[in-house]
C-alpha positions as CSV (number, residue, x, y, z in Angstrom):
1,M,5.6,28.2,-41.3
2,K,8.3,27.2,-39.0
3,S,7.6,30.6,-37.3
4,I,4.2,29.8,-37.0
5,L,5.1,26.3,-35.0
6,A,7.7,27.7,-32.6
7,I,5.7,29.9,-31.6
8,F,3.1,27.6,-30.6
9,L,5.0,25.1,-29.0
10,F,6.7,27.9,-27.1
11,C,2.7,28.6,-25.9
12,L,2.4,24.9,-25.4
13,L,5.8,24.4,-23.1
14,G,5.9,27.2,-21.6
15,K,4.6,26.3,-18.4
16,C,7.1,23.3,-18.5
17,L,9.8,25.3,-19.0
18,L,10.7,27.0,-14.6
19,A,13.6,27.8,-12.6
20,D,15.6,24.8,-10.6
21,G,13.2,25.2,-7.5
22,G,9.9,26.8,-8.5
23,V,9.2,31.1,-7.5
24,V,10.4,32.5,-5.6
25,L,8.3,32.5,-1.9
26,A,10.0,34.9,0.2
27,R,13.3,35.4,1.3
28,H,14.5,35.7,5.1
29,E,17.6,37.0,6.2
30,S,19.4,36.7,9.8
31,G,22.6,37.1,10.7
32,P,24.9,36.8,7.4
33,L,22.2,33.8,7.3
34,Q,20.2,34.5,4.1
35,A,17.1,32.5,2.9
36,T,15.2,32.6,-0.4
37,V,12.0,30.2,-0.9
38,F,11.1,28.7,-3.3
39,A,8.0,26.3,-4.4
40,N,7.0,24.3,-7.2
41,P,4.5,24.4,-8.3
42,F,2.6,27.3,-8.9
43,P,0.6,29.0,-6.8
44,V,0.8,26.3,-4.0
45,R,-1.6,23.7,-3.8
46,A,-3.0,21.4,-2.1
47,G,-1.4,17.7,-2.4
48,P,2.4,16.6,-3.3
49,T,4.7,20.8,-2.8
50,D,8.3,20.8,-3.9
51,F,10.1,23.9,-1.1
52,S,13.5,24.6,-1.4
53,V,16.1,26.9,0.0
54,L,18.9,28.9,-0.9
55,L,22.1,29.3,2.1
56,Q,24.1,32.5,1.8
57,D,26.5,33.6,4.5
58,G,26.8,37.2,2.2
59,S,27.3,36.2,-1.1
60,E,28.3,32.2,-0.9
61,P,26.4,29.2,-1.3
62,V,26.2,27.4,2.8
63,L,26.6,23.7,1.2
64,D,27.2,21.8,5.1
65,A,23.9,22.8,6.6
66,E,21.9,20.8,8.9
67,V,17.9,22.2,7.1
68,R,14.8,20.8,7.7
69,F,11.6,21.8,6.5
70,S,7.4,22.2,8.7
71,L,4.0,22.9,8.3
72,T,1.8,23.9,10.3
73,Q,-2.1,25.4,9.8
74,T,-3.0,28.9,10.5
75,G,-6.3,28.5,9.3
76,P,-9.2,26.7,8.6
77,S,-9.6,23.9,6.3
78,G,-10.2,24.1,3.1
79,E,-10.1,21.2,0.2
80,I,-9.1,17.8,1.5
81,Y,-6.3,16.4,-1.1
82,L,-5.9,13.3,1.4
83,A,-6.0,11.2,4.1
84,P,-4.6,12.7,7.2
85,C,-2.3,9.3,7.7
86,C,-1.2,9.6,3.8
87,T,1.6,12.7,4.8
88,M,5.3,12.0,4.7
89,Q,6.3,14.4,7.6
90,G,8.2,12.9,10.6
91,A,7.8,11.7,14.4
92,D,8.4,15.3,14.6
93,G,6.2,16.9,12.4
94,A,9.7,18.4,9.6
95,L,11.0,16.6,6.9
96,P,15.1,16.7,6.3
97,A,15.7,19.1,3.2
98,T,18.7,17.7,1.3
99,R,21.1,19.1,-1.6
100,N,20.7,15.3,-3.8
101,H,16.8,15.8,-4.4
102,S,17.4,19.1,-6.7
103,R,19.3,19.8,-9.9
104,N,20.9,22.5,-8.4
105,K,23.0,21.4,-5.2
106,M,23.4,24.3,-4.5
107,L,19.5,24.0,-3.1
108,F,18.0,22.1,-0.2
109,S,15.1,20.7,-1.0
110,T,12.1,18.9,0.2
111,M,8.9,17.0,-1.3
112,M,6.4,17.9,1.0
113,T,2.2,16.8,0.3
114,L,-0.2,19.5,1.3
115,P,-3.4,17.9,2.9
116,S,-5.3,20.6,2.4
117,S,-5.7,23.6,1.0
118,G,-6.4,27.3,3.4
119,K,-3.5,29.2,5.6
120,W,0.0,27.8,6.1
121,E,2.7,28.4,7.2
122,L,5.8,26.7,6.9
123,G,8.5,26.4,9.4
124,I,12.4,26.3,7.5
125,S,15.1,25.5,10.1
126,V,18.8,24.7,9.7
127,K,21.7,24.4,11.9
128,R,25.0,25.3,11.2
129,S,28.4,25.0,13.5
130,G,25.6,24.3,16.2
131,N,23.6,27.3,15.5
132,T,19.8,26.9,14.1
133,V,18.1,30.0,13.8
134,S,14.4,29.5,11.9
135,F,12.1,30.8,9.1
136,V,8.6,30.4,9.4
137,T,7.4,31.3,5.0
138,P,3.6,31.6,5.6
139,L,0.9,30.4,2.2
140,D,-2.3,30.5,1.5
141,V,-2.5,26.7,-0.3
142,Q,-5.1,27.0,-3.2
143,P,-7.6,23.3,-3.7
144,P,-5.6,20.9,-5.8
145,P,-6.1,21.1,-9.5
146,R,-9.2,19.2,-10.9
147,P,-8.5,16.0,-12.7
148,L,-9.7,17.8,-16.5
149,E,-7.7,21.1,-15.2
150,S,-3.5,19.6,-13.9
151,W,-3.6,16.8,-16.9
152,W,-5.1,18.3,-20.0
153,P,-2.3,19.2,-21.7
154,F,-2.2,15.6,-22.7
155,L,-4.9,15.2,-23.2
156,A,-4.7,17.9,-26.3
157,T,-1.7,16.1,-27.9
158,L,-3.4,13.7,-29.5
159,P,-6.0,15.3,-31.2
160,A,-3.1,18.3,-32.2
161,A,-0.7,16.5,-34.3
162,I,-3.9,15.1,-35.2
163,L,-4.2,18.1,-36.8
164,L,-0.9,18.8,-37.6
165,Y,-1.0,16.1,-40.3
166,V,-3.6,17.0,-41.1
167,W,-2.4,20.6,-41.4
168,R,0.8,19.6,-43.1
169,T,-1.0,17.0,-45.8
170,R,-3.7,19.2,-46.9
171,L,-0.5,22.2,-47.7
172,Q,1.4,18.5,-49.4
173,R,-1.6,18.6,-51.6
174,R,-1.6,22.9,-52.8
175,R,2.0,22.0,-53.4
176,V,2.3,19.3,-56.1
177,P,2.1,20.4,-59.8
178,S,-0.9,19.1,-62.0
179,A,0.5,16.6,-64.5
180,S,-0.1,18.0,-67.9
181,G,1.9,16.5,-70.6
182,P,3.1,18.2,-74.1
C-alpha cells in the first residue's frame, strides 16, 4: 500500500522536481571563460521563461561578472503570447541577469517573456575585468501551453484526494471484524 502511494506521488510530482537552473540549453567557451545556459521550463514556450547561466574560469565559478540577456527573433512569428508592449526587456533590448534572482547563487539569471513561438536567439553578454564576451544560443520556442494543459495538476488534486479518501474508507470497512457475541 505504501509503495503504491509512493509511486503515485513520484509520478504526480516528478515533473516539478528540477535542478536549480532548469535544463541545459547550451555550453559555450571563449578562452578560459565557459558558459552553461539553462532554461526553465523546458521545452521553451512562449511566455515567461527563467534563463540562467553558470560562468566558469577553468573549474572555478565566476561571481564578479556583469551579465545581460537579450532576445532576437530569427524566424517567422508563430502563435502570439502577449502584446509587444508587455515585454520585460530594457531600453536596449537586454535585461541584466543577477545572482539574487536564483536560489543557486552561482547562477546569473533573469525572467524573460518570449512574446511568440518560432525561432529565436538568446544573446548573453558577459562583462568582466574590462573585457566583454558574447554568446548566442538558438531557441526553438514552442507555442504557449493551453490553459487545461498547464493547470491540470492543480485541477486534478481535489478529485484525486476524494478518490483516495473513498479508497481508504472502503479498505477500513473490510478490516473491521464483525461483532459476533458469545
